[in-house]
C-alpha positions in Angstrom: 10.3 -24.9 2.3 12.6 -22.5 3.8 13.3 -19.1 2.5 16.6 -17.9 1.5 16.0 -14.0 2.0 19.3 -13.1 0.9 18.1 -14.6 -2.5 14.5 -13.8 -2.3 13.1 -9.8 -2.1 9.3 -10.9 -1.5 6.9 -13.9 -1.2 3.5 -14.0 -0.8 1.4 -16.2 1.8 -0.5 -19.2 0.1 -2.8 -20.2 2.5 -3.6 -23.9 1.2 -0.2 -24.7 2.0 0.6 -22.8 5.1 3.6 -21.5 3.4 5.2 -18.4 1.8 6.0 -18.6 -1.8 8.9 -16.7 -3.1 8.0 -14.4 -6.1 10.2 -14.8 -9.1 8.7 -12.0 -11.1 8.5 -8.8 -9.1 6.6 -5.7 -10.5 9.7 -3.7 -12.0 8.1 -0.3 -11.0 10.3 2.3 -9.8 9.6 5.7 -7.4 10.6 8.0 -10.8 8.1 6.2 -12.4 5.5 7.7 -10.0 4.0 11.2 -10.9 2.0 13.7 -8.9 2.6 12.2 -5.1 6.2 13.5 -4.4 5.0 14.0 -0.8 3.9 10.9 -0.4 6.8 9.2 -2.1 9.3 10.7 0.3 7.1 10.5 3.4 7.0 6.8 3.3 10.6 6.7 1.6 11.7 8.5 4.8 10.2 6.2 7.1 11.4 2.9 5.5 14.9 4.3 5.5 14.6 4.8 9.3 13.2 1.2 9.7 16.2 -0.2 7.4 18.5 1.7 9.6 17.2 0.9 13.1 15.6 4.1 14.1 12.0 4.9 15.1 9.4 4.0 12.4 5.8 3.8 11.9 3.3 1.1 10.2 1.9 2.8 7.2 -1.3 3.2 5.8 -2.2 4.7 2.4 -5.5 5.6 1.7 -7.6 7.4 -1.2 -8.7 6.9 -4.4 -8.5 4.0 -6.3 -5.4 3.9 -9.1 -4.0 6.8 -7.6 -0.5 4.9 -6.8 -0.5 3.3 -3.6 0.4 0.1 -4.6 2.6 1.1 -6.8 4.4 3.1 -4.4 4.7 0.1 -1.9 6.2 -1.8 -4.7 8.7 1.0 -5.8 9.8 1.3 -2.4 10.9 -2.4 -2.2 12.6 -1.8 -5.4 14.5 0.9 -4.1 15.5 -0.8 -1.0 15.8 -4.1 -1.5 19.2 -4.2 -1.7 19.7 -2.3 2.1 18.3 -5.4 3.3 14.2 -4.7 3.1 12.2 -7.5 2.2 8.4 -7.7 1.9 5.6 -10.4 2.4 2.1 -10.2 1.2 -1.1 -11.3 2.7 -4.5 -10.8 1.2 -7.2 -9.6 4.0 -9.1 -12.9 4.1 -5.5 -14.6 5.2 -5.0 -12.1 8.3 -5.9 -15.2 10.8 -2.5 -16.4 9.3 -0.6 -13.3 10.7 0.6 -14.8 13.6 2.1 -17.9 12.1 3.9 -15.5 9.2 5.3 -13.4 12.2 6.3 -16.7 13.9 8.4 -18.0 10.5 10.1 -14.5 10.1 11.3 -14.1 14.0 14.4 -16.4 13.8 15.3 -14.7 10.1 18.7 -12.7 9.7 18.8 -9.9 11.5 20.5 -7.7 8.8 16.6 -7.9 7.0 13.5 -5.6 7.6 10.3 -7.1 6.5 7.4 -5.2 5.7 3.9 -7.0 5.7 2.3 -5.6 2.5 -1.7 -5.7 2.7 -3.4 -4.5 -0.5 -7.1 -3.1 -0.3 -7.6 -3.5 3.5 -11.3 -2.5 4.7 -13.7 -4.7 6.4 -17.4 -4.9 6.4 -20.1 -4.5 9.4 -19.9 -7.4 11.7 -16.4 -8.6 10.2 -13.6 -9.7 13.0 -10.8 -10.8 10.8 -9.0 -7.5 11.5 -8.4 -8.6 15.4 -4.9 -10.5 14.3 -3.6 -6.8 13.1 -3.5 -6.1 16.9 -0.8 -8.0 17.3 1.4 -6.5 14.9 0.3 -3.2 15.3 0.5 -3.0 19.2 1.4 -6.5 20.2 -0.2 -8.1 23.6 1.5 -9.7 26.2 4.1 -10.4 23.5 5.4 -7.0 22.1 5.4 -6.7 18.3 8.7 -7.7 16.3 10.7 -4.9 15.7 12.3 -6.2 12.4 8.5 -6.0 11.0 6.2 -3.1 9.7 2.7 -3.3 8.4 2.1 -1.1 5.1 -1.4 -1.4 3.7 -3.5 0.4 1.3 -7.3 1.0 1.1 -9.7 2.9 -0.5 -11.4 4.0 2.7 -9.7 6.4 5.5 -11.2 4.2 8.1 -10.8 0.7 7.8 -14.2 -0.1 9.3 -17.8 1.5 8.0 -19.2 4.3 9.9 -22.9 4.7 10.4 -24.7 8.1 10.6 -26.3 6.9 13.8 -23.1 6.2 15.3 -21.8 9.8 14.5 -25.0 11.5 16.0 -24.3 9.5 19.1 -20.8 11.4 19.5 -20.4 15.0 20.9 -18.4 17.8 22.2 -17.6 17.7 26.0 -16.0 20.6 27.4 -14.6 21.5 23.7 -13.2 18.1 23.2 -15.0 15.4 21.0 -16.4 12.4 22.5 -17.0 9.7 20.2 -19.6 6.8 20.5 -18.2 3.5 22.0 -18.8 1.7 18.4 -17.1 4.6 16.7 -14.4 4.7 18.7 -13.6 1.0 18.5 -13.5 1.6 14.3 -11.3 4.9 14.6 -8.8 2.7 16.8 -7.8 0.1 14.2 -7.0 3.4 11.7 -4.9 5.5 14.4 -2.9 2.4 15.0 -1.3 3.3 11.8 1.4 5.9 12.9 1.9 7.2 9.2 -1.2 8.1 7.2 -0.8 8.9 3.5 -3.5 10.5 1.5 -4.1 10.2 -2.1 -6.5 11.8 -4.5 -7.4 11.6 -8.1 -4.9 13.1 -10.6 -5.5 16.3 -12.3 -5.3 16.4 -16.3 -1.8 17.6 -16.1 -0.3 14.9 -13.9 -2.4 12.2 -16.0 -0.8 13.3 -19.1 2.7 13.5 -17.3 2.5 9.9 -16.5 1.6 9.0 -19.8 4.5 10.9 -21.3 7.0 9.3 -18.7 5.1 5.9 -19.9 6.3 6.7 -23.7 9.3 8.1 -23.1 12.0 7.5 -25.8 9.5 6.5 -28.4 8.6 8.4 -31.4 5.3 9.9 -30.6 3.5 13.1 -31.8 2.6 14.7 -28.0 -0.3 16.3 -29.3 -1.6 13.2 -30.8 -0.6 11.3 -27.9 -2.6 13.9 -25.4 -5.7 13.7 -27.7 -5.8 9.9 -27.7 -5.1 9.7 -23.9 -7.7 12.2 -23.3 -10.3 10.3 -25.1 -9.3 7.0 -23.6 -10.3 8.0 -20.3 -13.2 9.9 -20.9 -14.1 6.4 -22.1 -13.2 4.8 -19.0 -14.5 7.7 -16.9 -10.9 7.8 -15.1 -7.7 9.7 -15.5 -5.5 8.2 -12.5 -2.4 6.7 -13.0 -3.9 3.0 -13.5 -5.9 4.6 -16.7 -2.3 5.8 -17.6 -0.9 2.5 -17.9 -4.0 0.9 -19.2 -3.8 3.4 -21.9 -0.1 2.4 -22.7 -1.0 -0.9 -23.1 -3.8 -0.1 -25.7 -1.9 2.5 -27.7 1.6 0.8 -27.6 0.6 -2.3 -29.3 -0.5 -0.2 -32.3 2.9 1.3 -32.4 5.7 0.1 -34.8 8.5 -1.6 -33.2 
């Protein structure tokens, strides 16, 4: 089935059928709902606007602690810019070998659309080679990478491939310049292909409470009682991230009167 990108904003790759499946229920998250990551929001939004407008733009890697809003930010950018022609295709890390087929399917799409390939939780273990198809999109080979496609990925790792201490020991300074060991150089090169790298760190308590308050906006809840309940919930989870705040909302909201 060919996707009508005039009606569909996003799709996911289904490997069993070898097709893109339209997303009919998009996560409605908006940029204004994301607290404590203003610099990251602006950087990714600016890059996306440049991409949509045909200006120079970069592939983007969002890396850092879990539950800090990396995936939500990418989805919120889609919701913000879909009306301006932004479209998104999600592919799992384990399906990256299908990436060339996906790029081929987008090649003849209406030129008014700009596509972001979204890969969530991107990282590779020692010995994995499934990252190699990424080079087709990030740098191309004999065929240049498509101008109307960018890759936005999230990861808990700064570098997508694991580094060994022994590899760092083989690196050294030569005339004041760092020279990495060959094996480490290859691993760093993958992350370096993303022109935009945005780091995310665990929220402090003030940001956590700000996220909670935004989720409960418009509801008749005592702020002091809400903060205390949110604090106890976070302590029980061992995390006070944005994800924890959303989970707390689901937990606490169910007990409130309609």
